PDB file of N, CA, C and O in Angstrom:
ATOM      1  N   MET A   1       0.817  -1.052   0.090  1.00  0.00           N
ATOM      2  CA  MET A   1      -0.171   0.271   0.356  1.00  0.00           C
ATOM      3  C   MET A   1       0.931   0.819   0.180  1.00  0.00           C
ATOM      4  O   MET A   1       1.919   0.526   0.853  1.00  0.00           O
ATOM      5  N   PRO A   2       0.928   2.070  -1.150  1.00  0.00           N
ATOM      6  CA  PRO A   2       1.440   3.063  -0.580  1.00  0.00           C
ATOM      7  C   PRO A   2       1.375   4.471   0.090  1.00  0.00           C
ATOM      8  O   PRO A   2       0.297   4.961   0.426  1.00  0.00           O
ATOM      9  N   LYS A   3       2.231   4.924   0.220  1.00  0.00           N
ATOM     10  CA  LYS A   3       2.436   5.661   1.559  1.00  0.00           C
ATOM     11  C   LYS A   3       1.068   7.293   1.222  1.00  0.00           C
ATOM     12  O   LYS A   3       0.745   7.549   0.061  1.00  0.00           O
ATOM     13  N   LYS A   4       0.597   7.986   2.203  1.00  0.00           N
ATOM     14  CA  LYS A   4       0.440   9.174   1.489  1.00  0.00           C
ATOM     15  C   LYS A   4       0.919  10.503   2.690  1.00  0.00           C
ATOM     16  O   LYS A   4       0.901  10.772   3.891  1.00  0.00           O
ATOM     17  N   PRO A   5       1.275  10.970   1.529  1.00  0.00           N
ATOM     18  CA  PRO A   5       2.229  12.527   1.819  1.00  0.00           C
ATOM     19  C   PRO A   5       1.496  13.179   3.148  1.00  0.00           C
ATOM     20  O   PRO A   5       0.314  13.087   3.480  1.00  0.00           O
ATOM     21  N   ASP A   6       2.518  13.827   3.759  1.00  0.00           N
ATOM     22  CA  ASP A   6       1.188  14.603   4.785  1.00  0.00           C
ATOM     23  C   ASP A   6       1.383  16.231   4.492  1.00  0.00           C
ATOM     24  O   ASP A   6       0.983  17.066   5.304  1.00  0.00           O
ATOM     25  N   GLU A   7       1.876  16.501   3.556  1.00  0.00           N
ATOM     26  CA  GLU A   7       2.173  18.080   3.039  1.00  0.00           C
ATOM     27  C   GLU A   7       2.883  17.556   1.910  1.00  0.00           C
ATOM     28  O   GLU A   7       3.452  16.480   1.725  1.00  0.00           O
ATOM     29  N   PHE A   8       2.716  18.561   1.209  1.00  0.00           N
ATOM     30  CA  PHE A   8       3.381  19.084   0.130  1.00  0.00           C
ATOM     31  C   PHE A   8       3.941  20.442  -0.215  1.00  0.00           C
ATOM     32  O   PHE A   8       3.219  21.421  -0.402  1.00  0.00           O
ATOM     33  N   ALA A   9       5.495  20.466  -0.305  1.00  0.00           N
ATOM     34  CA  ALA A   9       6.625  21.464  -0.629  1.00  0.00           C
ATOM     35  C   ALA A   9       6.144  22.186  -1.872  1.00  0.00           C
ATOM     36  O   ALA A   9       6.512  21.712  -2.947  1.00  0.00           O
ATOM     37  N   ILE A  10       5.485  23.109  -1.879  1.00  0.00           N
ATOM     38  CA  ILE A  10       5.999  23.705  -3.450  1.00  0.00           C
ATOM     39  C   ILE A  10       6.780  24.643  -3.249  1.00  0.00           C
ATOM     40  O   ILE A  10       6.783  25.462  -2.330  1.00  0.00           O
ATOM     41  N   TYR A  11       7.835  24.470  -4.601  1.00  0.00           N
ATOM     42  CA  TYR A  11       8.898  25.434  -4.663  1.00  0.00           C
ATOM     43  C   TYR A  11       8.454  26.403  -6.053  1.00  0.00           C
ATOM     44  O   TYR A  11       8.120  25.918  -7.134  1.00  0.00           O
ATOM     45  N   LEU A  12       8.517  27.527  -5.819  1.00  0.00           N
ATOM     46  CA  LEU A  12       7.819  29.044  -6.993  1.00  0.00           C
ATOM     47  C   LEU A  12       9.694  29.242  -7.567  1.00  0.00           C
ATOM     48  O   LEU A  12      10.386  29.575  -6.605  1.00  0.00           O
ATOM     49  N   LEU A  13      10.289  29.131  -8.530  1.00  0.00           N
ATOM     50  CA  LEU A  13      11.168  29.302  -9.063  1.00  0.00           C
ATOM     51  C   LEU A  13      10.987  30.486  -9.932  1.00  0.00           C
ATOM     52  O   LEU A  13      10.473  30.464 -11.050  1.00  0.00           O
ATOM     53  N   LEU A  14      11.560  31.748  -9.179  1.00  0.00           N
ATOM     54  CA  LEU A  14      11.201  32.999 -10.074  1.00  0.00           C
ATOM     55  C   LEU A  14      12.307  33.787 -10.796  1.00  0.00           C
ATOM     56  O   LEU A  14      13.394  33.568 -10.261  1.00  0.00           O
ATOM     57  N   GLU A  15      12.378  34.593 -11.787  1.00  0.00           N
ATOM     58  CA  GLU A  15      13.118  34.950 -12.793  1.00  0.00           C
ATOM     59  C   GLU A  15      13.758  35.776 -11.408  1.00  0.00           C
ATOM     60  O   GLU A  15      13.276  36.244 -10.376  1.00  0.00           O
ATOM     61  N   GLY A  16      14.968  35.681 -11.945  1.00  0.00           N
ATOM     62  CA  GLY A  16      16.414  36.138 -10.883  1.00  0.00           C
ATOM     63  C   GLY A  16      16.785  35.489 -10.185  1.00  0.00           C
ATOM     64  O   GLY A  16      17.811  35.879  -9.628  1.00  0.00           O
ATOM     65  N   GLY A  17      16.340  34.388  -9.843  1.00  0.00           N
ATOM     66  CA  GLY A  17      16.862  33.335  -9.346  1.00  0.00           C
ATOM     67  C   GLY A  17      17.140  33.093  -7.931  1.00  0.00           C
ATOM     68  O   GLY A  17      18.019  32.641  -7.197  1.00  0.00           O
ATOM     69  N   ALA A  18      15.393  33.867  -7.884  1.00  0.00           N
ATOM     70  CA  ALA A  18      14.892  33.715  -6.012  1.00  0.00           C
ATOM     71  C   ALA A  18      13.791  32.115  -5.746  1.00  0.00           C
ATOM     72  O   ALA A  18      13.057  31.619  -6.600  1.00  0.00           O
ATOM     73  N   ARG A  19      13.933  31.787  -4.817  1.00  0.00           N
ATOM     74  CA  ARG A  19      13.505  30.622  -5.008  1.00  0.00           C
ATOM     75  C   ARG A  19      12.784  30.483  -3.753  1.00  0.00           C
ATOM     76  O   ARG A  19      13.465  30.242  -2.757  1.00  0.00           O
ATOM     77  N   GLU A  20      11.402  30.603  -3.616  1.00  0.00           N
ATOM     78  CA  GLU A  20       9.911  30.282  -2.333  1.00  0.00           C
ATOM     79  C   GLU A  20       9.540  29.398  -2.660  1.00  0.00           C
ATOM     80  O   GLU A  20       9.388  28.858  -3.756  1.00  0.00           O
ATOM     81  N   GLU A  21       9.238  29.020  -1.048  1.00  0.00           N
ATOM     82  CA  GLU A  21       8.724  27.865  -0.439  1.00  0.00           C
ATOM     83  C   GLU A  21       7.197  27.463   0.110  1.00  0.00           C
ATOM     84  O   GLU A  21       7.187  27.064   1.275  1.00  0.00           O
ATOM     85  N   VAL A  22       6.631  27.486  -0.188  1.00  0.00           N
ATOM     86  CA  VAL A  22       4.960  27.005   0.359  1.00  0.00           C
ATOM     87  C   VAL A  22       4.353  25.983   0.508  1.00  0.00           C
ATOM     88  O   VAL A  22       4.422  25.200  -0.438  1.00  0.00           O
ATOM     89  N   ARG A  23       3.515  25.558   1.733  1.00  0.00           N
ATOM     90  CA  ARG A  23       3.558  24.099   1.816  1.00  0.00           C
ATOM     91  C   ARG A  23       2.079  23.736   1.653  1.00  0.00           C
ATOM     92  O   ARG A  23       1.520  24.270   2.611  1.00  0.00           O
ATOM     93  N   PHE A  24       1.190  23.103   0.927  1.00  0.00           N
ATOM     94  CA  PHE A  24      -0.193  22.674   0.887  1.00  0.00           C
ATOM     95  C   PHE A  24      -0.186  21.280   1.355  1.00  0.00           C
ATOM     96  O   PHE A  24       0.425  20.292   0.949  1.00  0.00           O
ATOM     97  N   PRO A  25      -1.492  21.554   2.849  1.00  0.00           N
ATOM     98  CA  PRO A  25      -1.850  20.003   2.790  1.00  0.00           C
ATOM     99  C   PRO A  25      -1.862  19.379   1.892  1.00  0.00           C
ATOM    100  O   PRO A  25      -0.988  18.515   1.822  1.00  0.00           O
ATOM    101  N   THR A  26      -2.609  19.473   1.041  1.00  0.00           N
ATOM    102  CA  THR A  26      -3.328  18.589   0.031  1.00  0.00           C
ATOM    103  C   THR A  26      -2.321  18.984  -1.447  1.00  0.00           C
ATOM    104  O   THR A  26      -1.435  19.837  -1.503  1.00  0.00           O
ATOM    105  N   LEU A  27      -2.743  18.159  -2.447  1.00  0.00           N
ATOM    106  CA  LEU A  27      -2.114  18.299  -3.490  1.00  0.00           C
ATOM    107  C   LEU A  27      -2.976  19.175  -4.529  1.00  0.00           C
ATOM    108  O   LEU A  27      -2.602  19.926  -5.430  1.00  0.00           O
ATOM    109  N   LYS A  28      -4.495  18.751  -4.009  1.00  0.00           N
ATOM    110  CA  LYS A  28      -5.576  18.862  -4.933  1.00  0.00           C
ATOM    111  C   LYS A  28      -5.843  20.436  -4.122  1.00  0.00           C
ATOM    112  O   LYS A  28      -6.795  20.898  -4.751  1.00  0.00           O
ATOM    113  N   GLU A  29      -5.465  21.436  -3.061  1.00  0.00           N
ATOM    114  CA  GLU A  29      -5.228  22.591  -3.042  1.00  0.00           C
ATOM    115  C   GLU A  29      -4.532  22.960  -3.329  1.00  0.00           C
ATOM    116  O   GLU A  29      -4.829  24.155  -3.337  1.00  0.00           O
ATOM    117  N   PHE A  30      -3.500  22.856  -3.691  1.00  0.00           N
ATOM    118  CA  PHE A  30      -2.562  23.332  -4.436  1.00  0.00           C
ATOM    119  C   PHE A  30      -2.890  23.845  -6.370  1.00  0.00           C
ATOM    120  O   PHE A  30      -2.739  24.777  -7.160  1.00  0.00           O
ATOM    121  N   GLN A  31      -3.446  22.358  -6.258  1.00  0.00           N
ATOM    122  CA  GLN A  31      -4.367  22.253  -7.547  1.00  0.00           C
ATOM    123  C   GLN A  31      -5.228  23.573  -7.877  1.00  0.00           C
ATOM    124  O   GLN A  31      -4.577  24.386  -8.533  1.00  0.00           O
ATOM    125  N   THR A  32      -6.193  23.867  -7.652  1.00  0.00           N
ATOM    126  CA  THR A  32      -6.992  24.570  -6.889  1.00  0.00           C
ATOM    127  C   THR A  32      -6.490  25.912  -7.110  1.00  0.00           C
ATOM    128  O   THR A  32      -6.912  26.585  -8.050  1.00  0.00           O
ATOM    129  N   TRP A  33      -5.629  26.333  -6.314  1.00  0.00           N
ATOM    130  CA  TRP A  33      -4.964  27.724  -6.265  1.00  0.00           C
ATOM    131  C   TRP A  33      -4.473  28.325  -7.061  1.00  0.00           C
ATOM    132  O   TRP A  33      -4.531  29.546  -7.203  1.00  0.00           O
ATOM    133  N   TYR A  34      -3.575  27.094  -8.091  1.00  0.00           N
ATOM    134  CA  TYR A  34      -2.843  26.785  -9.075  1.00  0.00           C
ATOM    135  C   TYR A  34      -3.859  27.381 -10.349  1.00  0.00           C
ATOM    136  O   TYR A  34      -3.645  28.420 -10.974  1.00  0.00           O
ATOM    137  N   SER A  35      -4.934  26.506 -10.543  1.00  0.00           N
ATOM    138  CA  SER A  35      -5.554  26.758 -11.832  1.00  0.00           C
ATOM    139  C   SER A  35      -6.641  28.096 -11.899  1.00  0.00           C
ATOM    140  O   SER A  35      -7.312  28.393 -12.887  1.00  0.00           O
ATOM    141  N   SER A  36      -6.628  28.971 -10.305  1.00  0.00           N
ATOM    142  CA  SER A  36      -8.038  29.560 -10.154  1.00  0.00           C
ATOM    143  C   SER A  36      -7.018  31.272 -10.013  1.00  0.00           C
ATOM    144  O   SER A  36      -7.443  32.370 -10.371  1.00  0.00           O
ATOM    145  N   VAL A  37      -5.907  31.036  -9.514  1.00  0.00           N
ATOM    146  CA  VAL A  37      -4.745  32.041  -9.425  1.00  0.00           C
ATOM    147  C   VAL A  37      -3.986  32.418 -10.357  1.00  0.00           C
ATOM    148  O   VAL A  37      -3.908  33.361 -11.145  1.00  0.00           O
ATOM    149  N   ILE A  38      -3.372  31.373 -10.077  1.00  0.00           N
ATOM    150  CA  ILE A  38      -2.205  31.674 -11.124  1.00  0.00           C
ATOM    151  C   ILE A  38      -2.312  31.084 -13.111  1.00  0.00           C
ATOM    152  O   ILE A  38      -1.708  31.573 -14.066  1.00  0.00           O
ATOM    153  N   VAL A  39      -2.915  30.377 -13.099  1.00  0.00           N
ATOM    154  CA  VAL A  39      -3.526  30.156 -14.673  1.00  0.00           C
ATOM    155  C   VAL A  39      -4.074  31.357 -15.684  1.00  0.00           C
ATOM    156  O   VAL A  39      -3.692  31.690 -16.806  1.00  0.00           O
ATOM    157  N   PRO A  40      -5.173  31.893 -14.788  1.00  0.00           N
ATOM    158  CA  PRO A  40      -5.833  33.048 -15.507  1.00  0.00           C
ATOM    159  C   PRO A  40      -4.706  34.220 -15.799  1.00  0.00           C
ATOM    160  O   PRO A  40      -4.728  34.944 -16.794  1.00  0.00           O
ATOM    161  N   LYS A  41      -3.965  34.259 -15.013  1.00  0.00           N
ATOM    162  CA  LYS A  41      -3.455  36.058 -15.066  1.00  0.00           C
ATOM    163  C   LYS A  41      -1.772  35.209 -15.445  1.00  0.00           C
ATOM    164  O   LYS A  41      -1.104  35.798 -14.595  1.00  0.00           O
ATOM    165  N   HIS A  42      -1.256  34.722 -15.806  1.00  0.00           N
ATOM    166  CA  HIS A  42      -0.141  33.640 -16.010  1.00  0.00           C
ATOM    167  C   HIS A  42       1.056  34.990 -16.772  1.00  0.00           C
ATOM    168  O   HIS A  42       2.185  35.123 -16.299  1.00  0.00           O
ATOM    169  N   ASP A  43       0.690  35.643 -17.651  1.00  0.00           N
ATOM    170  CA  ASP A  43       1.310  37.157 -18.495  1.00  0.00           C
ATOM    171  C   ASP A  43       1.080  38.079 -17.491  1.00  0.00           C
ATOM    172  O   ASP A  43       1.699  39.129 -17.664  1.00  0.00           O
ATOM    173  N   SER A  44       0.279  38.025 -16.334  1.00  0.00           N
ATOM    174  CA  SER A  44      -0.166  39.330 -15.307  1.00  0.00           C
ATOM    175  C   SER A  44       1.411  40.123 -14.986  1.00  0.00           C
ATOM    176  O   SER A  44       2.433  39.443 -14.897  1.00  0.00           O
ATOM    177  N   GLN A  45       1.422  41.411 -14.856  1.00  0.00           N
ATOM    178  CA  GLN A  45       2.267  42.181 -14.059  1.00  0.00           C
ATOM    179  C   GLN A  45       1.816  41.871 -12.572  1.00  0.00           C
ATOM    180  O   GLN A  45       2.466  41.232 -11.745  1.00  0.00           O
ATOM    181  N   GLU A  46       0.526  42.474 -12.395  1.00  0.00           N
ATOM    182  CA  GLU A  46      -0.543  41.889 -10.616  1.00  0.00           C
ATOM    183  C   GLU A  46      -0.089  41.501 -10.024  1.00  0.00           C
ATOM    184  O   GLU A  46       0.221  40.439 -10.564  1.00  0.00           O
ATOM    185  N   PHE A  47       0.359  41.511  -8.975  1.00  0.00           N
ATOM    186  CA  PHE A  47       0.302  40.995  -7.539  1.00  0.00           C
ATOM    187  C   PHE A  47      -0.665  40.060  -7.441  1.00  0.00           C
ATOM    188  O   PHE A  47      -1.858  40.199  -7.708  1.00  0.00           O
ATOM    189  N   VAL A  48       0.073  38.802  -6.923  1.00  0.00           N
ATOM    190  CA  VAL A  48      -1.630  37.878  -6.511  1.00  0.00           C
ATOM    191  C   VAL A  48      -0.935  37.207  -5.360  1.00  0.00           C
ATOM    192  O   VAL A  48       0.269  37.074  -5.138  1.00  0.00           O
ATOM    193  N   ASN A  49      -2.032  36.804  -4.659  1.00  0.00           N
ATOM    194  CA  ASN A  49      -1.758  36.169  -2.962  1.00  0.00           C
ATOM    195  C   ASN A  49      -1.009  35.070  -3.245  1.00  0.00           C
ATOM    196  O   ASN A  49      -1.381  34.395  -4.205  1.00  0.00           O
ATOM    197  N   VAL A  50      -0.072  34.735  -2.661  1.00  0.00           N
ATOM    198  CA  VAL A  50       0.285  32.978  -2.226  1.00  0.00           C
ATOM    199  C   VAL A  50      -0.077  32.997  -0.813  1.00  0.00           C
ATOM    200  O   VAL A  50       0.185  33.781   0.100  1.00  0.00           O
ATOM    201  N   PRO A  51      -0.672  32.042  -0.877  1.00  0.00           N
ATOM    202  CA  PRO A  51      -0.997  31.240   0.676  1.00  0.00           C
ATOM    203  C   PRO A  51      -0.141  30.725   1.095  1.00  0.00           C
ATOM    204  O   PRO A  51       0.430  29.788   0.535  1.00  0.00           O
ATOM    205  N   ILE A  52       0.328  31.452   2.750  1.00  0.00           N
ATOM    206  CA  ILE A  52       1.514  30.549   3.626  1.00  0.00           C
ATOM    207  C   ILE A  52       0.961  30.189   4.503  1.00  0.00           C
ATOM    208  O   ILE A  52       0.919  31.012   5.417  1.00  0.00           O
ATOM    209  N   LYS A  53       0.390  29.116   4.711  1.00  0.00           N
ATOM    210  CA  LYS A  53      -0.685  28.384   5.580  1.00  0.00           C
ATOM    211  C   LYS A  53       0.379  28.107   6.551  1.00  0.00           C
ATOM    212  O   LYS A  53      -0.022  28.660   7.575  1.00  0.00           O
ATOM    213  N   THR A  54       1.592  27.521   6.821  1.00  0.00           N
ATOM    214  CA  THR A  54       2.123  27.152   7.772  1.00  0.00           C
ATOM    215  C   THR A  54       2.646  28.416   9.103  1.00  0.00           C
ATOM    216  O   THR A  54       2.618  28.421  10.333  1.00  0.00           O
ATOM    217  N   ILE A  55       3.091  29.362   8.054  1.00  0.00           N
ATOM    218  CA  ILE A  55       3.351  30.543   9.170  1.00  0.00           C
ATOM    219  C   ILE A  55       2.019  31.817   9.255  1.00  0.00           C
ATOM    220  O   ILE A  55       1.323  32.164   8.301  1.00  0.00           O
ATOM    221  N   GLN A  56       1.952  32.252  10.419  1.00  0.00           N
ATOM    222  CA  GLN A  56       0.867  33.169  10.672  1.00  0.00           C
ATOM    223  C   GLN A  56       1.393  34.394  11.022  1.00  0.00           C
ATOM    224  O   GLN A  56       2.392  34.686  11.680  1.00  0.00           O
ATOM    225  N   GLY A  57       0.261  35.295  10.282  1.00  0.00           N
ATOM    226  CA  GLY A  57       0.557  36.598  10.230  1.00  0.00           C
ATOM    227  C   GLY A  57       1.390  36.959   9.025  1.00  0.00           C
ATOM    228  O   GLY A  57       1.686  38.152   8.953  1.00  0.00           O
ATOM    229  N   GLU A  58       1.838  36.146   8.039  1.00  0.00           N
ATOM    230  CA  GLU A  58       2.451  36.720   6.962  1.00  0.00           C
ATOM    231  C   GLU A  58       2.078  36.065   5.726  1.00  0.00           C
ATOM    232  O   GLU A  58       1.279  35.155   5.506  1.00  0.00           O
ATOM    233  N   TYR A  59       2.898  36.788   4.908  1.00  0.00           N
ATOM    234  CA  TYR A  59       1.679  36.384   3.363  1.00  0.00           C
ATOM    235  C   TYR A  59       3.074  36.887   2.405  1.00  0.00           C
ATOM    236  O   TYR A  59       4.112  37.428   2.787  1.00  0.00           O
ATOM    237  N   MET A  60       2.749  36.576   1.361  1.00  0.00           N
ATOM    238  CA  MET A  60       3.294  36.492   0.455  1.00  0.00           C
ATOM    239  C   MET A  60       2.601  37.311  -1.006  1.00  0.00           C
ATOM    240  O   MET A  60       1.414  37.043  -1.192  1.00  0.00           O
ATOM    241  N   VAL A  61       3.136  38.100  -1.849  1.00  0.00           N
ATOM    242  CA  VAL A  61       2.477  37.835  -3.546  1.00  0.00           C
ATOM    243  C   VAL A  61       3.464  37.889  -4.459  1.00  0.00           C
ATOM    244  O   VAL A  61       4.643  38.068  -4.153  1.00  0.00           O
ATOM    245  N   VAL A  62       3.043  37.736  -5.634  1.00  0.00           N
ATOM    246  CA  VAL A  62       4.021  37.278  -6.555  1.00  0.00           C
ATOM    247  C   VAL A  62       3.029  37.879  -7.753  1.00  0.00           C
ATOM    248  O   VAL A  62       1.807  38.029  -7.766  1.00  0.00           O
ATOM    249  N   ARG A  63       4.028  38.157  -8.734  1.00  0.00           N
ATOM    250  CA  ARG A  63       3.894  38.057 -10.404  1.00  0.00           C
ATOM    251  C   ARG A  63       3.577  37.289 -11.000  1.00  0.00           C
ATOM    252  O   ARG A  63       4.476  36.580 -11.450  1.00  0.00           O
ATOM    253  N   PRO A  64       2.301  36.982 -11.335  1.00  0.00           N
ATOM    254  CA  PRO A  64       2.248  35.206 -12.049  1.00  0.00           C
ATOM    255  C   PRO A  64       3.223  35.267 -12.861  1.00  0.00           C
ATOM    256  O   PRO A  64       3.971  34.294 -12.769  1.00  0.00           O
ATOM    257  N   SER A  65       3.701  36.526 -14.122  1.00  0.00           N
ATOM    258  CA  SER A  65       4.092  36.601 -15.041  1.00  0.00           C
ATOM    259  C   SER A  65       6.025  36.107 -14.340  1.00  0.00           C
ATOM    260  O   SER A  65       6.866  35.512 -15.014  1.00  0.00           O
ATOM    261  N   SER A  66       6.156  36.449 -13.324  1.00  0.00           N
ATOM    262  CA  SER A  66       7.327  36.269 -12.855  1.00  0.00           C
ATOM    263  C   SER A  66       7.833  34.947 -12.549  1.00  0.00           C
ATOM    264  O   SER A  66       9.046  34.744 -12.504  1.00  0.00           O
ATOM    265  N   ILE A  67       6.694  33.731 -12.262  1.00  0.00           N
ATOM    266  CA  ILE A  67       7.063  32.027 -12.419  1.00  0.00           C
ATOM    267  C   ILE A  67       7.823  31.354 -13.103  1.00  0.00           C
ATOM    268  O   ILE A  67       7.225  30.302 -13.330  1.00  0.00           O
ATOM    269  N   ILE A  68       9.226  31.329 -13.776  1.00  0.00           N
ATOM    270  CA  ILE A  68       9.506  30.506 -14.479  1.00  0.00           C
ATOM    271  C   ILE A  68       9.161  29.201 -14.102  1.00  0.00           C
ATOM    272  O   ILE A  68       8.857  28.490 -15.060  1.00  0.00           O
ATOM    273  N   ALA A  69       9.111  28.609 -12.877  1.00  0.00           N
ATOM    274  CA  ALA A  69       9.100  26.850 -12.885  1.00  0.00           C
ATOM    275  C   ALA A  69       8.628  26.683 -11.576  1.00  0.00           C
ATOM    276  O   ALA A  69       8.825  27.459 -10.641  1.00  0.00           O
ATOM    277  N   ILE A  70       8.001  25.644 -11.554  1.00  0.00           N
ATOM    278  CA  ILE A  70       7.287  25.248 -10.043  1.00  0.00           C
ATOM    279  C   ILE A  70       7.653  23.632 -10.023  1.00  0.00           C
ATOM    280  O   ILE A  70       7.502  22.795 -10.914  1.00  0.00           O
ATOM    281  N   ARG A  71       8.231  23.485  -8.577  1.00  0.00           N
ATOM    282  CA  ARG A  71       8.416  22.320  -8.331  1.00  0.00           C
ATOM    283  C   ARG A  71       7.742  21.478  -7.213  1.00  0.00           C
ATOM    284  O   ARG A  71       8.486  21.571  -6.237  1.00  0.00           O
ATOM    285  N   VAL A  72       6.773  20.770  -6.937  1.00  0.00           N
ATOM    286  CA  VAL A  72       5.957  19.988  -6.015  1.00  0.00           C
ATOM    287  C   VAL A  72       7.038  18.618  -5.779  1.00  0.00           C
ATOM    288  O   VAL A  72       7.573  17.732  -6.445  1.00  0.00           O
ATOM    289  N   GLU A  73       6.947  19.159  -4.207  1.00  0.00           N
ATOM    290  CA  GLU A  73       7.889  17.378  -3.300  1.00  0.00           C
ATOM    291  C   GLU A  73       6.723  17.069  -2.177  1.00  0.00           C
ATOM    292  O   GLU A  73       6.516  17.871  -1.267  1.00  0.00           O
ATOM    293  N   PRO A  74       6.045  15.955  -2.301  1.00  0.00           N
ATOM    294  CA  PRO A  74       5.450  15.456  -1.219  1.00  0.00           C
ATOM    295  C   PRO A  74       6.284  15.398   0.104  1.00  0.00           C
ATOM    296  O   PRO A  74       7.470  15.163  -0.127  1.00  0.00           O
ATOM    297  N   ILE A  75       5.959  15.560   1.521  1.00  0.00           N
ATOM    298  CA  ILE A  75       6.414  15.358   2.248  1.00  0.00           C
ATOM    299  C   ILE A  75       5.736  14.227   3.410  1.00  0.00           C
ATOM    300  O   ILE A  75       4.625  14.051   3.910  1.00  0.00           O
ATOM    301  N   PHE A  76       6.980  13.642   3.506  1.00  0.00           N
ATOM    302  CA  PHE A  76       6.324  12.259   4.522  1.00  0.00           C
ATOM    303  C   PHE A  76       7.071  12.948   5.809  1.00  0.00           C
ATOM    304  O   PHE A  76       8.135  13.565   5.868  1.00  0.00           O
ATOM    305  N   THR A  77       6.072  12.597   6.861  1.00  0.00           N
ATOM    306  CA  THR A  77       6.106  12.930   8.671  1.00  0.00           C
ATOM    307  C   THR A  77       7.879  11.706   8.676  1.00  0.00           C
ATOM    308  O   THR A  77       8.980  12.039   9.115  1.00  0.00           O
ATOM    309  N   SER A  78       7.489  10.350   8.027  1.00  0.00           N
ATOM    310  CA  SER A  78       8.152   9.804   8.481  1.00  0.00           C
ATOM    311  C   SER A  78       9.491  10.244   8.326  1.00  0.00           C
ATOM    312  O   SER A  78      10.264  10.418   9.269  1.00  0.00           O
ATOM    313  N   SER A  79       9.738  10.410   7.220  1.00  0.00           N
ATOM    314  CA  SER A  79      10.648  10.530   6.367  1.00  0.00           C
ATOM    315  C   SER A  79      11.713  12.307   7.109  1.00  0.00           C
ATOM    316  O   SER A  79      12.581  12.712   6.336  1.00  0.00           O
ATOM    317  N   VAL A  80      11.619  12.730   7.808  1.00  0.00           N
ATOM    318  CA  VAL A  80      11.962  14.158   8.347  1.00  0.00           C
ATOM    319  C   VAL A  80      12.795  14.245   9.373  1.00  0.00           C
ATOM    320  O   VAL A  80      12.382  14.561  10.488  1.00  0.00           O
ATOM    321  N   GLU A  81      13.887  14.014   9.161  1.00  0.00           N
ATOM    322  CA  GLU A  81      15.185  14.390  10.201  1.00  0.00           C
ATOM    323  C   GLU A  81      14.685  14.760  11.368  1.00  0.00           C
ATOM    324  O   GLU A  81      14.195  15.888  11.315  1.00  0.00           O
ATOM    325  N   ARG A  82      14.604  14.134  12.626  1.00  0.00           N
ATOM    326  CA  ARG A  82      14.389  14.491  13.632  1.00  0.00           C
ATOM    327  C   ARG A  82      15.323  14.865  14.986  1.00  0.00           C
ATOM    328  O   ARG A  82      15.659  13.937  15.723  1.00  0.00           O
ATOM    329  N   PHE A  83      15.653  15.970  15.235  1.00  0.00           N
ATOM    330  CA  PHE A  83      16.632  16.576  15.987  1.00  0.00           C
ATOM    331  C   PHE A  83      16.957  16.286  17.342  1.00  0.00           C
ATOM    332  O   PHE A  83      17.860  16.903  17.907  1.00  0.00           O
TER     333      PHE A  83
END
């Protein structure tokens, strides 16, 4: 039986070499956000909100046209090293 990821780390690779990480609890939530916020404005210079659910009181905005790549990584709690 395959393992189910506990969350997904999404890496937004931006123009200029910046890389930002945000996390989503499910892949479906990421796909919903991506298809409703990023895809319709893919060539826009307007800022859109990026949900940061793991950090209270912080938010991030990004220009959709500056996103050059997206990497999705499943995170398994059992695979995280604990110190």
